C-alpha positions as CSV (number, residue, x, y, z in Angstrom):
1,X,0.0,0.0,0.0
2,X,1.3,3.4,-1.0
3,X,0.9,6.0,1.8
4,X,0.4,9.7,1.1
5,X,3.5,11.8,1.3
6,X,2.3,13.9,4.3
7,X,1.5,10.7,6.2
8,X,5.0,9.3,5.5
9,X,6.6,12.6,6.5
10,X,4.8,12.5,9.9
11,X,6.0,8.9,10.4
12,X,9.5,9.9,9.7
13,X,9.4,12.9,12.1
14,X,8.0,10.6,14.8
15,X,10.9,8.2,14.3
16,X,13.3,11.1,14.7
17,X,11.7,12.1,17.9
18,X,11.2,8.7,19.5
19,X,14.1,6.5,18.2
20,X,16.8,9.1,17.5
21,X,15.7,11.4,20.3
22,X,16.4,14.6,18.3
23,X,16.0,17.8,20.2
24,X,12.9,20.0,19.4
25,X,15.1,22.6,17.7
26,X,16.5,20.0,15.3
27,X,13.0,18.7,14.6
28,X,12.0,22.3,13.8
29,X,14.9,22.6,11.4
30,X,13.8,19.4,9.5
31,X,10.2,20.7,9.4
32,X,11.4,24.1,7.9
33,X,13.5,22.2,5.3
34,X,10.6,20.0,4.3
35,X,8.3,23.0,4.2
36,X,10.7,24.7,1.8
37,X,10.5,21.8,-0.7
38,X,6.7,21.8,-0.5
39,X,6.6,25.6,-1.1
40,X,8.8,25.2,-4.2
41,X,6.5,22.3,-5.4
42,X,3.4,24.6,-5.2
43,X,5.3,27.3,-7.0
44,X,6.4,25.0,-9.7
45,X,3.0,23.2,-10.0
46,X,4.4,19.8,-9.0
47,X,2.0,17.2,-7.7
48,X,3.9,15.7,-4.7
49,X,1.5,13.0,-3.6
50,X,3.8,9.9,-3.1
51,X,7.5,9.4,-2.6
52,X,7.9,8.6,-6.3
53,X,7.0,12.2,-7.1
54,X,10.2,13.4,-5.3
55,X,12.8,12.9,-8.0
56,X,16.4,13.8,-8.4
57,X,15.6,16.4,-11.0
58,X,13.1,18.1,-8.8
59,X,15.5,18.3,-5.9
60,X,18.0,19.9,-8.2
61,X,15.4,22.5,-9.2
62,X,14.5,23.1,-5.6
63,X,18.1,23.7,-4.7
64,X,18.5,26.1,-7.6
65,X,15.4,28.0,-6.5
66,X,17.0,28.4,-3.0
67,X,20.1,29.8,-4.6
68,X,18.1,32.2,-6.7
69,X,16.5,33.5,-3.5
70,X,20.1,34.1,-2.2
71,X,19.6,31.7,0.7
72,X,22.7,31.3,2.9
73,X,24.8,28.1,2.2
74,X,24.1,27.0,5.8
75,X,20.3,27.3,5.1
76,X,20.6,25.3,1.9
77,X,22.6,22.7,3.7
78,X,20.1,22.3,6.5
79,X,17.2,22.0,4.1
80,X,19.0,19.4,2.0
81,X,19.8,17.3,5.1
82,X,16.1,17.2,5.9
83,X,15.1,15.9,2.5
84,X,18.0,13.6,2.1
85,X,17.2,12.0,5.4
86,X,13.6,11.5,4.4
87,X,14.3,9.9,1.0
88,X,16.8,7.6,2.5
89,X,14.4,6.5,5.3
90,X,11.6,6.0,2.7
91,X,13.8,3.8,0.6
92,X,15.0,1.7,3.5
93,X,11.5,1.1,4.8
94,X,10.1,0.1,1.4
95,X,8.1,3.3,0.8
96,X,10.1,4.3,-2.3
97,X,11.8,2.2,-5.0
98,X,14.8,4.4,-5.1
99,X,16.5,7.0,-2.9
100,X,16.1,10.3,-4.8
101,X,18.5,12.1,-2.5
102,X,21.3,9.5,-2.6
103,X,23.2,11.2,-5.5
104,X,23.7,14.4,-3.5
105,X,26.7,14.7,-1.3
106,X,26.3,15.3,2.4
107,X,25.4,18.9,3.0
108,X,27.5,19.0,6.1
109,X,29.5,22.2,6.1
110,X,32.9,22.8,7.7
111,X,32.6,24.0,11.2
112,X,34.6,27.0,12.2
113,X,35.4,28.1,15.7
114,X,34.0,31.6,16.4
115,X,36.3,34.4,17.6
116,X,36.2,34.5,21.4
117,X,37.6,36.8,24.0
118,X,40.6,35.4,25.9
119,X,39.5,32.9,28.5
120,X,41.3,34.7,31.3
121,X,39.4,37.9,30.4
122,X,36.1,36.1,30.6
123,X,37.2,34.6,34.0
124,X,38.1,38.0,35.4
125,X,34.7,39.4,34.5
126,X,32.7,36.7,36.2
127,X,32.7,38.6,39.5
128,X,31.3,41.6,37.8
129,X,27.9,39.9,37.4
130,X,25.7,41.2,40.3
131,X,23.2,38.3,40.3
132,X,24.5,35.2,42.2
133,X,22.1,33.0,40.2
134,X,23.4,34.3,37.0
135,X,27.0,33.8,38.2
136,X,26.1,30.1,38.7
137,X,24.8,29.9,35.1
138,X,28.0,31.6,33.8
139,X,30.3,29.4,35.9
140,X,28.7,26.2,34.7
141,X,28.8,27.3,31.1
142,X,32.4,28.5,31.3
143,X,33.9,25.8,33.5
144,X,31.7,22.9,32.6
145,X,30.8,23.4,28.9
146,X,27.1,22.5,29.5
147,X,24.5,23.3,26.9
148,X,21.7,25.8,27.8
149,X,19.1,23.0,27.8
150,X,21.3,20.9,30.1
151,X,21.6,23.8,32.6
152,X,17.9,24.1,32.8
153,X,17.5,20.4,33.6
154,X,20.0,20.3,36.5
155,X,18.7,19.2,39.9
156,X,20.1,20.0,43.3
157,X,21.0,16.3,43.7
158,X,23.2,16.6,40.6
159,X,25.7,18.8,42.4
160,X,28.4,17.1,44.4
161,X,30.3,19.8,46.4
162,X,33.7,18.2,46.2
163,X,33.4,17.0,42.5
164,X,31.0,18.8,40.3
165,X,27.9,17.9,38.4
166,X,27.1,14.2,38.5
167,X,24.5,12.1,36.7
168,X,22.6,14.9,35.0
169,X,20.6,14.3,31.8
170,X,22.3,15.7,28.7
171,X,21.5,16.0,25.0
172,X,19.7,12.9,23.6
173,X,18.5,12.0,27.1
174,X,22.0,10.6,27.9
175,X,23.3,10.6,31.4
176,X,26.8,12.2,32.0
177,X,28.9,13.9,34.6
178,X,31.3,16.9,34.5
179,X,34.0,17.8,37.1
180,X,34.1,21.4,38.0
181,X,37.1,23.5,39.4
182,X,36.8,24.7,42.9
183,X,36.1,28.3,41.8
184,X,32.9,27.1,40.1
185,X,31.9,24.8,42.9
186,X,32.3,27.7,45.4
187,X,29.8,29.8,43.5
188,X,27.3,27.0,43.4
189,X,27.7,26.2,47.1
190,X,27.1,29.9,47.9
191,X,23.9,29.9,45.8
192,X,22.5,26.7,47.3
193,X,23.2,28.0,50.8
194,X,21.1,31.0,50.0
195,X,18.1,28.9,48.7
196,X,16.1,26.1,50.3
197,X,15.0,23.0,48.4
198,X,14.8,19.3,48.2
199,X,17.3,17.1,46.2
200,X,14.9,16.8,43.2
201,X,14.2,20.5,43.0
202,X,15.8,22.5,40.2
203,X,19.4,23.5,40.9
204,X,18.9,27.0,39.4
205,X,15.5,28.5,39.9
206,X,13.5,31.5,38.6
207,X,13.6,34.6,40.8
208,X,9.8,35.1,40.7
209,X,9.1,33.0,43.8
210,X,7.7,30.1,41.8
211,X,10.7,27.8,42.6
212,X,10.5,26.6,39.0
213,X,13.6,25.8,36.9
214,X,15.1,28.6,34.8
215,X,14.1,28.4,31.1
216,X,16.3,28.4,28.0
217,X,15.6,32.1,27.5
218,X,16.6,33.0,31.0
219,X,20.0,31.2,30.5
220,X,20.4,32.8,27.1
221,X,19.6,36.3,28.3
222,X,21.9,36.0,31.3
223,X,24.8,35.1,29.1
224,X,24.0,37.7,26.4
225,X,23.6,40.6,28.9
226,X,26.7,39.7,30.8
227,X,28.9,39.6,27.7
228,X,27.5,42.8,26.3
229,X,28.0,44.8,29.5
230,X,31.4,43.5,30.6
231,X,33.1,42.1,27.4
232,X,31.6,44.3,24.7
233,X,30.5,41.4,22.6
234,X,27.4,39.3,22.2
235,X,28.1,35.7,23.3
236,X,25.5,32.9,23.6
237,X,25.6,30.0,26.0
238,X,26.9,27.8,23.1
239,X,29.8,30.1,22.6
240,X,30.7,29.7,26.3
241,X,30.7,26.0,25.6
242,X,33.2,26.7,22.7
243,X,35.3,28.8,25.1
244,X,35.4,25.8,27.5
245,X,36.4,23.3,24.8
246,X,39.1,25.6,23.3
247,X,40.6,26.4,26.7
248,X,40.8,22.7,27.5
249,X,42.8,22.2,24.3
250,X,45.1,25.1,25.2
251,X,45.7,23.6,28.6
252,X,46.9,20.4,27.0
253,X,43.9,18.1,27.8
254,X,43.4,14.9,25.7
255,X,40.8,15.4,23.0
256,X,39.1,12.2,24.1
257,X,38.6,13.5,27.6
258,X,37.3,16.8,26.2
259,X,34.9,14.9,24.0
260,X,33.5,13.0,27.0
261,X,33.2,16.1,29.1
262,X,31.3,17.9,26.3
263,X,29.0,14.9,25.7
264,X,30.0,14.6,22.0
265,X,29.0,11.4,20.2
266,X,32.1,11.3,18.1
267,X,35.6,12.9,18.1
268,X,34.8,14.7,14.8
269,X,32.6,17.1,16.8
270,X,35.4,17.8,19.2
271,X,38.2,18.3,16.6
272,X,36.9,21.9,16.0
273,X,38.8,22.9,19.1
274,X,42.1,21.6,17.8
275,X,42.1,24.5,15.3
276,X,45.2,26.5,15.8
277,X,44.7,29.2,18.4
278,X,46.7,32.3,19.1
279,X,47.8,30.9,22.5
280,X,49.2,27.8,20.9
281,X,51.0,29.7,18.2
282,X,53.0,31.5,20.9
283,X,55.0,28.4,21.4
284,X,56.0,28.5,17.8
285,X,56.9,32.2,18.0
286,X,59.1,31.3,21.0
287,X,61.2,29.1,18.7
288,X,62.5,32.1,16.9
289,X,63.4,33.9,20.1
290,X,65.3,31.0,21.7
291,X,69.1,30.6,21.1
292,X,69.9,28.1,18.4
293,X,66.2,27.5,17.7
294,X,65.7,25.4,20.8
295,X,62.3,25.2,22.4
296,X,62.0,27.4,25.4
297,X,60.8,25.3,28.4
298,X,57.2,25.9,29.4
299,X,55.1,24.7,32.3
300,X,53.7,21.3,32.0
301,X,50.0,20.9,31.2
302,X,49.5,19.4,34.6
303,X,51.0,22.5,36.3
304,X,49.0,24.8,34.1
305,X,45.8,23.0,34.9
306,X,46.5,23.2,38.6
307,X,47.1,26.9,38.5
308,X,44.0,27.4,36.4
309,X,41.5,25.3,38.3
310,X,42.8,25.9,41.8
């Protein structure tokens, strides 16, 4: 039996949500990409009723239309990923005789690490944040590399005073733990001492008296306003995560350990932080200043980490 295209698309999205446990934002990106193809179909007069109506030629025309609209390469890539994923799924499950998107290369673009303020400058400005709650948010992002959604899901029981954040639920509903330096733990201890709650209560709460957990937008605004006021730039929670990963590389941490701390599924996602940074090129510049081109001795990674984390 041949199912109607909208029915199959809903089945595909349901599988992404239930089996692959994609985040709501990722699902929305897929929906927007699919909607783009449907909009082009209406404009072109295509009758997309079954999977066989989605052909290689029509996908090519659709991509061409996106380029004519001056869509950004990242937008075209995201839209293509949505359609390629669906055509592959339909073919695997017997809903389509062929995979119309198979001939297109992966739309994955090269990731580039954003330009960030020096880590020590960001550290120095933490104390400038007047709100103790917001300092907790900033400390967890900067010293733990947690995603904004992960911060909102933290419970009081997840914090272990002499270790860090243990057993919290991360992206993809996976449980993980992150050690925190003493300077971050001290801020969290101070915050918890000023609030009353049970182990299963939210670690970071709204300030409206509801005792509810902070939302994504609260975390986002806290980071944005702090960086605007004290650093002169607009940084998001995810860029604090980038700052954490980059600083771990600069301190000499093993990429596999960084990958585990960040909750990455593969090392490919972590390798973005191995891009050459200014701090690491200083070691090369030192070669030109040393007598006979010998490397000037520098502190070991272990010593540097001890000085940094306290």
